[in-house]
C-alpha positions as CSV (number, residue, x, y, z in Angstrom):
1,X,-18.3,-1.5,-16.5
2,X,-15.6,-0.7,-14.0
3,X,-12.8,-3.0,-12.8
4,X,-10.4,-2.7,-9.9
5,X,-6.8,-4.0,-10.0
6,X,-4.3,-4.5,-7.2
7,X,-0.5,-4.8,-7.8
8,X,2.4,-5.4,-5.4
9,X,6.1,-5.8,-5.8
10,X,9.1,-5.9,-3.6
11,X,12.8,-5.8,-4.4
12,X,16.0,-6.1,-2.4
13,X,18.0,-2.9,-2.2
14,X,21.7,-3.1,-3.3
15,X,24.6,-0.8,-3.7
16,X,25.6,0.5,-7.1
17,X,22.1,0.5,-8.6
18,X,19.9,3.6,-9.1
19,X,16.7,3.8,-7.1
20,X,13.9,4.1,-9.7
21,X,10.4,5.0,-8.6
22,X,7.7,5.6,-11.2
23,X,10.2,6.3,-13.9
24,X,12.4,8.8,-12.1
25,X,15.7,8.4,-10.4
26,X,15.4,9.2,-6.7
27,X,18.7,10.0,-4.9
28,X,19.6,7.2,-2.5
29,X,22.5,5.1,-1.3
30,X,20.9,1.9,-2.7
31,X,18.7,0.9,-5.6
32,X,16.5,-2.0,-6.5
33,X,18.0,-5.3,-7.5
34,X,16.0,-6.9,-10.3
35,X,16.0,-8.6,-13.6
36,X,14.9,-5.5,-15.4
37,X,15.8,-2.0,-14.1
38,X,14.0,-2.9,-10.9
39,X,11.4,0.0,-10.7
40,X,9.3,-1.5,-8.0
41,X,6.5,1.1,-8.3
42,X,6.1,0.6,-12.1
43,X,6.1,-3.1,-11.6
44,X,3.2,-2.8,-9.0
45,X,1.3,-0.5,-11.4
46,X,1.7,-2.9,-14.3
47,X,0.3,-5.8,-12.2
48,X,-2.7,-3.6,-11.1
49,X,-3.5,-2.6,-14.6
50,X,-3.1,-6.0,-16.1
51,X,-5.1,-7.6,-13.3
52,X,-8.0,-5.2,-13.6
53,X,-8.2,-5.8,-17.4
54,X,-7.9,-9.6,-17.0
55,X,-4.7,-9.6,-19.0
56,X,-2.4,-11.6,-16.6
57,X,0.6,-10.2,-14.8
58,X,4.0,-8.8,-15.4
59,X,5.7,-12.2,-15.2
60,X,3.5,-13.6,-18.0
61,X,4.1,-10.7,-20.3
62,X,7.8,-10.3,-19.5
63,X,9.1,-13.5,-18.0
64,X,12.4,-13.2,-16.2
65,X,13.4,-16.5,-17.9
66,X,13.5,-14.6,-21.3
67,X,16.8,-12.9,-21.8
68,X,15.0,-10.2,-23.9
69,X,13.8,-8.6,-20.6
70,X,17.2,-8.5,-18.9
71,X,17.8,-4.9,-17.7
72,X,14.6,-3.8,-19.5
73,X,13.4,-0.3,-19.0
74,X,10.3,-0.5,-16.8
75,X,8.8,2.5,-18.4
76,X,8.7,0.6,-21.7
77,X,7.2,-2.4,-19.9
78,X,4.5,-0.1,-18.6
79,X,3.8,1.3,-22.1
80,X,3.5,-2.2,-23.5
81,X,1.3,-3.4,-20.7
82,X,-1.0,-0.3,-20.9
83,X,-1.4,-0.9,-24.6
84,X,-2.8,-4.4,-23.7
85,X,-5.2,-2.7,-21.3
86,X,-6.4,-0.3,-23.9
87,X,-6.8,-3.0,-26.5
88,X,-9.0,-4.8,-24.0
89,X,-11.3,-1.8,-24.1
90,X,-10.4,0.0,-20.9
91,X,-9.3,3.5,-19.9
92,X,-7.6,4.4,-16.6
93,X,-9.8,6.3,-14.2
94,X,-7.4,6.6,-11.3
95,X,-4.3,5.0,-9.8
96,X,-3.3,5.1,-6.1
97,X,0.1,3.9,-4.9
98,X,2.0,3.3,-1.7
99,X,5.8,3.0,-1.6
100,X,7.2,1.5,1.6
101,X,10.8,2.1,2.5
102,X,12.8,3.6,5.4
103,X,14.9,5.9,3.2
104,X,14.7,8.0,1.2
105,X,11.5,9.9,2.2
106,X,9.1,9.8,-0.7
107,X,7.3,13.2,-0.1
108,X,10.0,15.4,-1.8
109,X,9.8,13.3,-5.0
110,X,6.0,12.7,-5.0
111,X,5.1,15.4,-7.5
112,X,7.8,14.2,-10.0
113,X,6.8,10.6,-9.6
114,X,3.1,11.4,-10.1
115,X,3.9,13.5,-13.2
116,X,6.0,10.7,-14.6
117,X,3.4,8.0,-14.1
118,X,0.6,10.4,-15.5
119,X,2.7,11.1,-18.6
120,X,3.4,7.4,-19.2
121,X,-0.3,6.6,-18.8
122,X,-1.5,9.7,-20.7
123,X,-3.8,10.8,-17.9
124,X,-4.0,14.0,-15.8
125,X,-1.8,14.1,-12.8
126,X,-4.9,14.4,-10.6
127,X,-5.7,10.8,-11.6
128,X,-2.4,9.5,-10.0
129,X,-1.4,9.6,-6.4
130,X,1.6,8.2,-4.6
131,X,2.2,7.9,-0.8
132,X,5.3,7.0,1.1
133,X,5.3,4.9,4.2
134,X,7.9,3.3,6.4
135,X,7.7,-0.1,8.0
136,X,8.7,1.3,11.4
137,X,11.8,-0.9,11.6
138,X,9.8,-4.2,10.9
139,X,10.9,-6.8,8.4
140,X,13.3,-6.4,5.5
141,X,11.7,-3.1,4.4
142,X,12.0,-1.7,7.9
143,X,15.6,-2.8,8.1
144,X,16.4,-0.9,4.9
145,X,17.1,-4.1,3.0
146,X,14.1,-3.9,0.6
147,X,11.5,-1.6,-0.9
148,X,7.9,-2.5,-1.6
149,X,5.2,-0.9,-3.7
150,X,1.4,-1.4,-3.8
151,X,-0.8,0.0,-6.5
152,X,-4.6,0.0,-7.0
153,X,-6.3,1.2,-10.1
154,X,-9.8,1.7,-11.4
155,X,-10.5,1.0,-15.0
156,X,-13.6,1.9,-17.0
157,X,-14.8,0.2,-20.2
158,X,-14.8,2.7,-23.0
């Protein structure tokens, strides 16, 4: 049995926060505002994985109303979420992601982001891909006020 999951997240960009993407710090003037560390890409990946496995979403597992998750490390949230996926009897086949922002350009950091996500999910780097897109000046992402990530995954019953 195979299952597909789709995840999406968006965060405002603010000064004096690091820009985290897939577990790495990307040099930028602004970073994600969020209850946890704000890693928009990891949050989208978590929702894709949990959805594919029928295990809910990031807000159910780590509700922002719970002070335990204030400033939480998204890498740890991903590890915990992926444990739920594995307990449900699934393995990750592949993960494909899109990060939408005007700046910085994603391409120079793509390999490091892919390697980070692959390591966190214990899969080969070839099973993970990340693309960068702009919004061509449209909406809050296009205005440089926000960053958005989409992730789609394929899980296989083991």
